[in-house]
VOPAGU-2260 file (C-alpha; in pm, 1 decimal, decimal comma):
REM VOPAGU-2260
SITE   aa  ch    i         X         Y         Z
SITE  UNK   A    0    4344,8   -1762,0    6402,6
SITE  UNK   A    1    4200,2   -1522,2    6101,7
SITE  UNK   A    2    4342,0   -1384,2    5801,1
SITE  UNK   A    3    4221,4   -1236,0    5484,1
SITE  UNK   A    4    4337,7   -1263,7    5108,8
SITE  UNK   A    5    4355,8    -918,4    5125,9
SITE  UNK   A    6    4639,4    -862,0    5346,3
SITE  UNK   A    7    4867,7   -1071,9    5084,9
SITE  UNK   A    8    4824,9    -853,4    4787,2
SITE  UNK   A    9    5069,3    -752,8    4536,5
SITE  UNK   A   10    5202,6    -389,7    4528,7
SITE  UNK   A   11    5054,2    -200,5    4244,9
SITE  UNK   A   12    5400,1    -145,6    4112,8
SITE  UNK   A   13    5444,8    -532,5    4120,2
SITE  UNK   A   14    5159,4    -568,5    3912,5
SITE  UNK   A   15    5272,5    -365,1    3628,7
SITE  UNK   A   16    5494,5    -664,1    3498,7
SITE  UNK   A   17    5168,2    -847,9    3431,5
SITE  UNK   A   18    5042,3    -576,3    3168,1
SITE  UNK   A   19    4723,2    -370,9    3167,4
SITE  UNK   A   20    4546,6    -271,1    3431,2
SITE  UNK   A   21    4231,0    -497,1    3393,2
SITE  UNK   A   22    4011,5    -676,4    3615,9
SITE  UNK   A   23    4157,7   -1014,2    3451,9
SITE  UNK   A   24    4507,6    -896,3    3568,1
SITE  UNK   A   25    4386,9    -886,3    3914,4
SITE  UNK   A   26    4239,7   -1197,9    3919,6
SITE  UNK   A   27    4519,1   -1347,2    3791,8
SITE  UNK   A   28    4808,7   -1209,3    3950,6
SITE  UNK   A   29    4649,3    -940,7    4222,5
SITE  UNK   A   30    4728,9   -1206,0    4537,4
SITE  UNK   A   31    5085,2   -1282,5    4630,2
SITE  UNK   A   32    5040,9   -1648,8    4632,1
SITE  UNK   A   33    5397,3   -1730,2    4699,2
SITE  UNK   A   34    5359,1   -1459,9    5006,7
SITE  UNK   A   35    5065,1   -1612,8    5130,7
SITE  UNK   A   36    5204,0   -2021,2    5116,1
SITE  UNK   A   37    5534,1   -1913,8    5231,5
SITE  UNK   A   38    5439,9   -1701,0    5555,7
SITE  UNK   A   39    5118,7   -1829,3    5643,2
SITE  UNK   A   40    4974,7   -2146,2    5525,8
SITE  UNK   A   41    5308,9   -2352,3    5482,1
SITE  UNK   A   42    5422,0   -2241,7    5849,6
SITE  UNK   A   43    5102,1   -2276,6    6008,7
SITE  UNK   A   44    5075,0   -2633,7    5904,8
SITE  UNK   A   45    5364,3   -2735,5    6131,8
SITE  UNK   A   46    5103,8   -2735,9    6383,7
SITE  UNK   A   47    5294,7   -2464,2    6639,6
SITE  UNK   A   48    5637,7   -2533,3    6587,9
SITE  UNK   A   49    5703,5   -2225,7    6373,7
SITE  UNK   A   50    5608,1   -1865,5    6303,8
SITE  UNK   A   51    5401,1   -1743,8    6085,8
SITE  UNK   A   52    5238,4   -1370,0    5982,8
SITE  UNK   A   53    4840,8   -1308,2    5884,6
SITE  UNK   A   54    4953,3    -961,4    5724,3
SITE  UNK   A   55    5179,7    -889,0    5489,7
SITE  UNK   A   56    5057,9    -610,6    5288,5
SITE  UNK   A   57    4883,4    -331,1    5335,8
SITE  UNK   A   58    4627,3    -245,1    5025,3
SITE  UNK   A   59    4532,6     101,3    5135,8
SITE  UNK   A   60    4876,8     231,8    5173,0
SITE  UNK   A   61    5005,7      19,4    4874,4
SITE  UNK   A   62    5317,1    -106,0    5088,4
SITE  UNK   A   63    5443,8    -407,4    5228,7
SITE  UNK   A   64    5391,7    -404,4    5646,3
SITE  UNK   A   65    5623,9    -515,2    5935,6
SITE  UNK   A   66    5563,4    -872,7    5989,9
SITE  UNK   A   67    5441,4    -971,2    6304,5
SITE  UNK   A   68    5553,5   -1353,7    6365,6
SITE  UNK   A   69    5306,2   -1544,9    6566,7
SITE  UNK   A   70    5234,7   -1883,6    6668,5
SITE  UNK   A   71    4951,6   -2090,7    6746,2
SITE  UNK   A   72    4859,4   -2422,4    6938,4
SITE  UNK   A   73    4911,5   -2759,3    6754,5
SITE  UNK   A   74    4523,9   -2773,2    6758,7
SITE  UNK   A   75    4491,9   -2442,9    6619,4
SITE  UNK   A   76    4216,7   -2365,8    6319,8
SITE  UNK   A   77    4302,1   -2123,7    6054,2
SITE  UNK   A   78    4045,5   -1914,5    5877,5
SITE  UNK   A   79    4142,6   -1719,1    5579,8
SITE  UNK   A   80    3903,6   -1542,1    5356,5
SITE  UNK   A   81    3919,3   -1400,7    5025,2
SITE  UNK   A   82    3718,6   -1333,0    4695,4
SITE  UNK   A   83    3999,6   -1588,2    4488,0
SITE  UNK   A   84    4088,6   -1844,0    4717,5
SITE  UNK   A   85    3867,5   -2114,2    4569,8
SITE  UNK   A   86    4085,6   -2113,8    4231,7
SITE  UNK   A   87    4244,0   -2454,5    4124,8
SITE  UNK   A   88    4561,6   -2374,6    4159,2
SITE  UNK   A   89    4491,8   -2301,0    4549,0
SITE  UNK   A   90    4261,6   -2628,3    4608,2
SITE  UNK   A   91    4517,9   -2817,0    4771,1
SITE  UNK   A   92    4600,0   -2539,7    5051,3
SITE  UNK   A   93    4253,1   -2586,9    5202,4
SITE  UNK   A   94    4105,2   -2861,6    5431,0
SITE  UNK   A   95    3773,1   -2738,5    5434,3
SITE  UNK   A   96    3652,7   -2499,0    5181,4
SITE  UNK   A   97    3286,4   -2273,8    5264,8
SITE  UNK   A   98    3158,2   -2051,5    4930,3
SITE  UNK   A   99    2946,2   -1781,5    5021,4
SITE  UNK   A  100    2748,8   -1755,7    4731,2
SITE  UNK   A  101    2625,4   -1437,8    4668,2
SITE  UNK   A  102    2615,6   -1167,4    4381,4
SITE  UNK   A  103    2951,1   -1025,4    4295,9
SITE  UNK   A  104    2973,7    -640,5    4340,5
SITE  UNK   A  105    3222,7    -622,2    4073,8
SITE  UNK   A  106    3069,8    -835,9    3745,8
SITE  UNK   A  107    3410,3    -888,6    3625,8
SITE  UNK   A  108    3454,8   -1117,6    3985,1
SITE  UNK   A  109    3185,4   -1302,4    3915,4
SITE  UNK   A  110    3289,6   -1374,0    3555,2
SITE  UNK   A  111    3635,8   -1502,2    3633,9
SITE  UNK   A  112    3454,0   -1656,9    3941,2
SITE  UNK   A  113    3246,7   -1877,6    3763,5
SITE  UNK   A  114    3502,9   -1914,2    3484,9
SITE  UNK   A  115    3748,2   -2073,3    3679,2
SITE  UNK   A  116    3462,6   -2285,5    3888,6
SITE  UNK   A  117    3512,3   -2162,7    4198,3
SITE  UNK   A  118    3398,1   -2380,3    4505,2
SITE  UNK   A  119    3055,8   -2500,8    4431,9
SITE  UNK   A  120    3171,9   -2820,9    4326,9
SITE  UNK   A  121    3438,8   -2827,8    4555,9
SITE  UNK   A  122    3327,7   -2688,6    4841,2
SITE  UNK   A  123    3236,3   -2879,9    5172,9
SITE  UNK   A  124    2956,2   -2613,2    5246,6
SITE  UNK   A  125    2783,4   -2330,9    5014,8
SITE  UNK   A  126    2584,9   -2059,2    5185,6
SITE  UNK   A  127    2350,8   -1849,4    4951,1
SITE  UNK   A  128    2394,9   -1504,1    5134,6
SITE  UNK   A  129    2197,8   -1342,0    4823,9
SITE  UNK   A  130    1948,4   -1211,8    5090,0
SITE  UNK   A  131    2131,3   -1081,4    5416,4
SITE  UNK   A  132    1850,2   -1143,5    5614,7
SITE  UNK   A  133    1782,5   -1500,5    5541,4
SITE  UNK   A  134    2139,9   -1666,1    5445,2
SITE  UNK   A  135    2062,7   -2039,2    5396,0
SITE  UNK   A  136    2317,3   -2365,3    5312,3
SITE  UNK   A  137    2253,1   -2480,8    4961,3
SITE  UNK   A  138    2313,9   -2866,1    4909,3
SITE  UNK   A  139    2463,4   -2989,8    4587,4
SITE  UNK   A  140    2550,5   -3329,1    4677,0
SITE  UNK   A  141    2403,6   -3595,1    4424,6
SITE  UNK   A  142    2287,2   -3862,2    4697,0
């Protein structure tokens, strides 16, 4: 199964309660982590015994989407991509973390990603994509 953090963002109107529209506000509050957990991660972890959704929000239209509930076999693997999934408060959700170490398109994304100590130290795999023609795995172990 595949899902994206971008399909679990907060509506623009909901973000307003967290103050001025800044990159930091989006970094801290842009993802609706409660919906991500409640409608995707937690039910998926039950191993096929309950339904889950892989998309809750349409960022382009700034609106919630009608949930499409699905199930998966007990041995299914869930892959979720996203810029901010490596933050410490979500660390317990993931069994395996891959960090794509590339230059952020938005300097604010990169600053907050580094401030939060995203991934490199706690990821099981880090791939450097600074040259998209030749990505390679970086090794950060201390053996």
